[in-house]
C-alpha positions as CSV (number, residue, x, y, z in Angstrom):
1,M,88.0,98.5,125.0
2,N,89.3,101.9,125.8
3,V,88.7,104.3,122.9
4,R,92.3,105.5,123.2
5,N,93.3,101.9,122.1
6,F,91.2,101.9,119.0
7,L,94.1,103.1,116.9
8,S,97.8,102.5,117.4
9,K,100.1,105.6,118.1
10,A,101.4,105.2,114.5
11,E,97.9,105.2,113.1
12,E,97.0,108.3,115.2
13,A,100.1,110.0,113.8
14,K,99.2,109.0,110.2
15,I,95.7,110.5,110.7
16,V,97.0,113.7,112.2
17,Q,99.5,114.0,109.3
18,T,96.6,113.4,106.8
19,I,94.7,116.3,108.5
20,K,97.7,118.6,108.2
21,E,98.3,117.7,104.6
22,G,94.6,118.1,103.8
23,E,94.5,121.6,105.4
24,L,97.4,122.7,103.1
25,K,94.9,122.4,100.3
26,T,92.0,124.3,101.9
27,S,91.2,127.0,104.4
28,G,88.8,124.5,105.9
29,E,89.4,123.0,109.3
30,I,89.1,119.2,109.8
31,R,88.9,117.4,113.1
32,V,88.4,113.8,114.2
33,H,86.6,112.8,117.4
34,L,86.5,109.3,118.9
35,E,84.5,108.0,121.8
36,N,83.2,104.7,122.9
37,H,79.5,105.4,123.0
38,C,77.1,107.7,121.4
39,P,74.5,108.7,124.1
40,T,71.8,110.0,121.7
41,E,71.0,110.0,118.0
42,T,74.4,110.0,116.2
43,L,74.2,113.1,114.0
44,Q,72.6,115.1,116.7
45,H,75.3,114.1,119.2
46,A,78.0,114.8,116.6
47,R,76.6,118.3,116.2
48,T,76.8,118.8,119.9
49,V,80.4,117.7,119.9
50,F,81.0,120.0,117.0
51,G,79.7,122.9,119.0
52,E,81.6,121.9,122.2
53,M,84.8,121.9,120.2
54,G,84.2,125.4,119.0
55,M,84.2,124.3,115.4
56,H,81.5,126.7,114.4
57,E,83.8,129.6,115.3
58,T,86.0,129.4,112.3
59,E,86.2,132.6,110.2
60,E,84.5,131.2,107.1
61,H,82.4,128.6,108.9
62,T,84.5,125.8,107.3
63,G,84.8,123.3,110.1
64,V,84.3,119.6,109.4
65,L,84.1,117.0,112.2
66,L,84.4,113.2,111.6
67,Y,82.7,111.7,114.6
68,I,83.1,108.0,115.4
69,A,81.5,106.1,118.3
70,V,83.8,103.1,118.3
71,Q,81.9,100.5,120.5
72,D,78.5,101.5,119.1
73,H,79.7,101.4,115.5
74,K,78.3,104.8,114.7
75,I,79.7,107.4,112.4
76,A,78.7,111.0,111.5
77,I,80.2,113.9,109.6
78,V,79.2,117.4,110.5
79,G,80.1,120.3,108.2
80,D,79.6,123.9,109.2
81,E,77.2,126.1,107.3
82,G,79.8,127.6,105.0
83,I,80.6,124.1,103.7
84,N,77.1,122.8,103.6
85,A,76.1,125.6,101.4
86,K,78.7,124.5,98.8
87,V,79.0,120.7,98.8
88,P,76.6,118.5,96.9
89,P,73.5,117.5,98.9
90,D,74.6,113.8,99.1
91,F,78.3,114.5,99.7
92,W,78.4,113.5,103.4
93,E,76.2,110.4,102.9
94,C,78.5,109.1,100.1
95,I,81.6,109.6,102.3
96,I,79.9,107.7,105.2
97,E,79.0,104.9,102.9
98,Q,82.6,104.4,101.8
99,L,83.9,104.8,105.4
100,T,81.4,102.2,106.6
101,T,82.6,99.8,103.9
102,D,86.2,100.4,105.0
103,F,85.3,99.8,108.7
104,K,83.5,96.6,107.9
105,A,86.7,95.4,106.3
106,E,88.5,96.5,109.5
107,K,90.5,99.1,107.6
108,Y,90.0,101.7,110.3
109,C,93.0,104.0,109.8
110,E,92.9,103.6,106.0
111,G,89.2,104.5,105.9
112,I,89.6,107.5,108.1
113,C,92.6,108.8,106.1
114,T,90.7,108.3,102.8
115,T,87.7,110.1,104.3
116,L,89.9,113.0,105.4
117,T,91.6,113.2,102.0
118,T,88.3,113.2,100.2
119,V,86.9,116.0,102.5
120,A,90.0,118.1,102.0
121,E,89.9,117.7,98.2
122,E,86.2,118.8,98.1
123,L,86.9,121.7,100.4
124,S,89.8,122.9,98.3
125,F,87.4,123.5,95.4
126,H,85.2,125.8,97.5
127,F,87.6,127.1,100.1
128,P,91.2,127.0,98.6
129,Y,94.2,127.4,100.8
130,K,95.3,131.0,101.2
131,E,98.9,132.1,101.8
132,D,97.8,133.9,105.0
133,D,95.7,131.0,106.2
134,I,95.8,130.4,110.0
135,D,95.3,126.9,111.4
136,E,92.3,127.9,113.5
137,L,91.7,124.5,115.2
138,P,94.0,121.8,116.6
139,N,94.8,118.9,114.2
140,D,95.1,116.2,116.9
141,I,92.4,113.5,117.4
142,S,90.1,114.4,120.3
143,F,88.7,111.7,122.6
144,G,85.5,111.5,124.6
145,E,84.3,108.8,127.0
């Protein structure tokens, strides 16, 4: 399966809309990256993708990446240092547990959107939206191989 066929165009649009709506609550920046295979340990590779996407370059270090290796059935979430200093220690693990449950039920788009909404809500407590907020990163889904 081509990773670009994992979601329908309507599902992709819904995810992008969820990102946009979430970022209206927080100064944080949220991205989704999909690829077929994870070539190394999942979290380490997600951190590499995070860096390659320039997500560590946000002003307040508030980038969050939801990484999904579709064919390998692997998921990781990477938060930048500004976020990791504020969220509860088990925050990312709890989100991954729920997303894994949704994926096992084949609720891919719904699970991703729920995850993005949960992340945005948590970020809004620590990094509320500012009137002069600049959308520092694209909101579209990025794709790897």
